[in-house]
C-alpha positions in Angstrom: 29.3 -54.6 12.2 26.3 -52.5 13.0 28.2 -50.9 16.0 31.1 -50.1 13.8 28.9 -48.7 11.1 27.1 -46.5 13.7 30.5 -45.2 15.0 31.6 -44.2 11.5 28.3 -42.5 10.6 29.1 -38.9 9.9 25.9 -37.5 11.5 24.0 -34.3 10.7 24.5 -30.6 11.2 21.4 -28.3 11.0 22.0 -24.6 10.8 18.8 -23.0 12.2 18.1 -19.5 11.0 15.5 -17.1 12.3 14.2 -13.6 11.3 14.5 -10.8 13.8 11.4 -9.4 12.2 9.2 -12.3 13.5 8.4 -12.5 17.2 10.8 -14.8 19.1 9.4 -18.3 19.7 7.3 -18.3 16.6 9.1 -21.1 14.7 8.1 -23.5 12.0 7.0 -27.0 12.9 10.1 -28.6 11.1 12.3 -26.3 13.2 10.7 -27.5 16.5 11.0 -31.2 15.3 14.7 -30.7 14.6 15.3 -29.0 17.9 13.5 -31.8 19.9 15.2 -34.6 18.0 18.8 -33.1 18.2 21.5 -34.7 20.3 22.9 -31.2 21.0 21.7 -27.7 20.4 24.4 -25.0 20.3 24.2 -21.2 20.1 27.2 -18.8 20.2 25.1 -15.9 21.4 24.0 -16.2 25.0 21.7 -13.2 24.5 20.0 -14.6 21.4 16.3 -13.6 21.6 15.1 -17.2 20.8 16.9 -18.8 23.7 14.3 -18.1 26.5 11.6 -19.6 24.4 13.6 -22.6 23.4 14.4 -23.4 27.1 10.8 -22.8 28.1 9.9 -25.5 25.5 12.3 -27.9 27.2 15.2 -27.5 24.7 18.6 -27.6 26.3 20.7 -25.0 24.6 24.5 -24.9 25.1 26.3 -21.6 24.7 29.2 -22.6 22.4 31.0 -21.4 19.3 32.7 -24.5 17.9 35.0 -24.4 14.9 34.0 -26.4 11.8 36.4 -29.2 12.7 35.0 -29.4 16.3 31.5 -29.4 15.0 32.2 -32.3 12.6 33.8 -34.3 15.4 30.8 -33.7 17.6 28.6 -35.3 14.9 30.7 -38.4 14.8 28.7 -41.5 15.5 25.6 -40.4 13.7 24.7 -37.6 16.1 22.6 -34.6 15.1 23.7 -31.1 16.1 21.5 -28.0 15.7 23.3 -24.7 15.6 21.0 -21.7 16.3 22.5 -19.1 14.0 23.0 -15.5 15.1 21.7 -12.6 13.1 24.9 -12.6 10.9 24.2 -16.2 9.9 27.5 -17.8 11.2 29.7 -17.0 8.2 32.9 -18.2 9.8 31.4 -21.6 10.6 29.8 -22.1 7.2 33.0 -21.0 5.4 34.9 -23.5 7.5 32.5 -26.3 6.7 32.7 -25.4 3.0 36.6 -25.7 3.2 36.4 -29.0 4.9 33.9 -30.4 2.4 36.1 -29.1 -0.5 39.3 -30.7 0.9 38.0 -34.3 0.4 40.0 -35.4 3.4 37.2 -36.3 5.8 33.7 -37.7 5.6 31.4 -34.8 6.1 28.1 -34.9 8.1 24.9 -34.2 6.3 24.5 -30.4 6.2 21.1 -28.7 6.3 20.0 -25.1 6.3 16.7 -24.8 8.0 14.9 -21.5 8.1 12.8 -21.5 11.3 10.9 -18.3 10.5 10.4 -16.3 7.4 9.9 -12.6 6.6 6.4 -11.7 5.5 6.0 -9.2 2.6 6.6 -5.8 4.0 8.8 -7.0 6.9 11.7 -4.7 6.0 9.4 -1.8 6.8 10.0 -2.8 10.5 13.7 -2.1 9.9 12.9 1.3 8.5 10.9 2.2 11.6 13.7 1.0 13.9 16.3 3.0 12.0 14.2 6.1 11.9 13.6 5.8 15.7 17.3 5.7 16.4 18.1 8.5 14.0 15.4 10.7 15.6 16.9 10.0 19.0 20.6 10.3 18.2 21.1 12.6 15.1 21.5 16.3 16.0 19.8 17.4 12.8 16.9 14.9 12.7 16.1 15.3 16.4 15.3 19.0 15.8 13.0 18.6 12.8 9.3 19.5 12.8 6.4 18.8 10.4 6.6 22.3 9.0 10.4 22.2 8.6 10.2 18.9 6.6 7.2 19.9 4.4 9.3 21.2 1.6 11.2 17.9 1.4 8.0 16.0 1.0 7.1 18.2 -2.1 10.6 17.8 -3.5 10.6 14.0 -3.1 7.2 13.8 -4.7 8.4 15.7 -7.7 11.5 13.6 -8.0 9.3 10.5 -7.9 7.2 11.8 -10.7 10.3 12.6 -12.8 11.6 9.0 -12.3 8.3 7.7 -13.5 8.2 9.9 -16.5 11.8 9.1 -17.4 11.2 5.4 -17.1 14.3 4.8 -14.9 13.6 1.7 -12.8 16.6 2.2 -10.5 15.6 5.9 -9.9 12.0 4.8 -9.3 12.9 2.4 -6.6 15.2 5.0 -4.9 12.6 7.8 -5.1 9.9 5.6 -3.7 12.2 5.0 -0.8 12.7 8.7 -0.3 8.9 9.3 -0.3 8.4 6.5 2.2 11.1 8.0 4.4 9.0 11.2 4.6 6.0 9.3 5.8 8.0 7.4 8.4 9.8 10.6 9.5 6.6 12.6 10.0 5.0 9.7 11.8 8.0 9.5 14.2 7.8 13.2 14.9 4.0 12.8 15.5 4.7 10.3 18.4 6.2 13.2 20.4 3.2 15.5 20.2 2.0 16.2 23.8 -1.7 16.6 22.9 -2.5 14.4 20.0 0.3 11.8 19.4 0.1 9.1 16.8 2.5 6.5 15.4 3.3 5.0 12.1 1.0 2.1 13.1 -1.9 4.5 13.5 -1.1 5.9 10.0 -1.0 2.4 8.5 -4.2 1.4 10.4 -6.0 4.5 9.0 -5.2 3.8 5.4 -6.0 0.1 5.7 -9.4 1.0 7.1 -10.0 3.5 4.3 -8.9 1.1 1.6 -11.1 -1.7 2.8 -14.1 0.7 3.1 -13.6 2.2 -0.3 -13.2 -1.2 -2.0 -16.5 -2.9 -1.2 -16.2 -4.8 -4.5 -13.0 -6.5 -3.1 -13.8 -6.8 0.7 -17.6 -6.6 0.6 -20.6 -7.7 -1.3 -20.5 -5.0 -4.1 -19.5 -5.9 -7.6 -17.4 -3.9 -10.0 -16.3 -5.2 -13.4 -14.8 -2.0 -14.9 -12.5 0.8 -13.7 -15.5 3.2 -14.1 -17.5 1.1 -11.6 -14.6 1.0 -9.2 -14.4 4.8 -9.4 -18.1 5.1 -8.7 -17.7 3.0 -5.5 -14.8 5.1 -4.4 -16.5 8.4 -4.9 -19.7 7.2 -3.3 -18.1 5.9 -0.1 -15.8 9.0 0.0 -18.8 11.3 -0.2 -20.4 9.4 2.8 -17.2 9.6 4.8 -16.4 13.3 4.2 -20.0 14.7 4.2 -18.8 17.7 2.1 -21.0 20.6 1.1 -19.0 21.5 -2.0 -17.1 19.5 -4.6 -14.2 21.8 -4.1 -13.7 20.7 -0.5 -10.5 18.7 0.1 -8.7 20.2 -3.0 -5.3 21.7 -1.8 -5.1 25.2 -3.3 -1.3 25.2 -2.8 -0.6 22.6 -5.6 0.7 23.7 -9.0 -1.8 25.8 -10.9 -2.4 23.5 -13.9 -2.9 20.5 -11.5 -5.3 22.6 -9.4 -7.3 23.7 -12.4 -7.5 20.2 -13.7 -8.6 18.8 -10.3 -11.4 21.4 -10.1 -12.5 20.5 -13.6 -12.5 16.8 -12.7 -14.7 17.4 -9.7 -17.1 19.5 -11.7 -17.4 16.9 -14.5 -17.8 14.0 -12.1 -20.6 15.9 -10.2 -22.3 16.6 -13.5 -22.3 20.4 -12.9 -22.4 23.0 -15.7 -20.0 25.7 -14.6 -18.9 28.3 -17.1 -15.3 29.4 -17.1 -14.7 33.0 -15.9 -14.5 35.2 -19.0 -11.7 37.5 -18.2 -8.5 38.5 -20.0 -5.0 37.4 -19.0 -2.6 34.5 -19.4 -4.0 32.9 -16.2 -7.5 32.5 -17.7 -6.1 31.3 -20.9 -4.1 28.6 -19.0 -7.3 27.8 -17.0 -9.1 27.1 -20.2 -6.3 24.9 -21.5 -6.2 22.9 -18.3 -9.9 22.3 -18.3 -9.8 21.2 -21.9 -6.9 18.9 -21.2 -8.7 17.3 -18.3 -11.8 16.8 -20.5 -9.7 15.0 -23.1 -8.0 12.8 -20.4 -4.7 14.6 -20.5 -2.8 15.6 -17.4 -1.9 19.2 -18.1 1.0 19.2 -15.7 2.6 16.1 -17.3 2.0 17.5 -20.8 3.7 20.8 -19.9 6.6 19.0 -18.3 7.1 16.9 -21.4 7.0 20.1 -23.5 9.4 21.8 -21.1 11.8 18.8 -21.4 11.7 19.2 -25.2 12.4 22.9 -24.7 15.4 22.0 -22.4 16.8 19.7 -25.0 16.5 22.4 -27.6 18.3 24.9 -25.3 21.2 22.4 -24.8 21.4 21.7 -28.5 21.6 25.4 -29.2 24.3 25.8 -26.5 26.2 23.0 -28.0 26.2 24.5 -31.4 27.2 27.9 -30.0 30.2 26.3 -28.2 31.2 24.4 -31.3 30.9 27.5 -33.6 32.9 29.6 -31.0 35.6 26.9 -30.9 36.0 26.8 -34.7 36.1 30.6 -34.9 38.7 30.7 -32.2 40.8 28.1 -34.1 40.6 30.2 -37.3 41.8 33.3 -35.4 44.7 31.5 -33.9 
């Protein structure tokens, strides 16, 4: 009776999935246990990156792509079969197993989906780097771009990101963040080809990681900070040590929009505790300078404030245009 029961046992199918963003061979402990305990291990892709590491660990892997029916038959008698899934996840096999299970005609084996490796947060950035590398190599336009040629796009994408933030559009925000990220990865890819001072996106990431850790001693060190003001003090103090600047104006890009430039200068002056009188000259520029300094002192971003006012002006223009078209249409109708 036990033998008959064993022969009729439906067995077990384990679909083992892995992430191509994790180095081959780095599998979870449950995955290794399932592989070593399996009666058979199958993989339809003979070039699967995991196979050399599985075989090195003593796992016998058969290159085979059975149908759902064949796989169920293989499990008869209580056998366990592990299928090492390809990058596509074996959709034909899983669909076939689902159809068999839904038919109710046969006793199905136990089915288990076992992720053997997981993506860490930020893992999709690896995909972006790989895609950008291929585009740089194969796209006739992208392969010819330079830092200077792309500079205008970085500015445009930054403005579009700001607009998405101010409009409160979550879908646009996600998309524009991606466009800004593309500019970073694109420039880093171009930088790899510099004959004198090449660097990669990893160097870029390493640099900002080092900077963030150094400027957050209250997070990564022994300093304490209980308020945003104390955090800003840490940031400015460590930044001053790093840069060794002789003037508070150093590091301020003069090519940025005028209101933002004026506000940034005013912020540096106020933070440094300097008393600097505004130039007393006539002209719209000096009036705008005074307004920008006042806005910064009151905690208002003059660029954002002017953009909000400009949007209201745009709406008023469109409203006036709409009335004009309506009035013109009515007049036309009366003439007819």
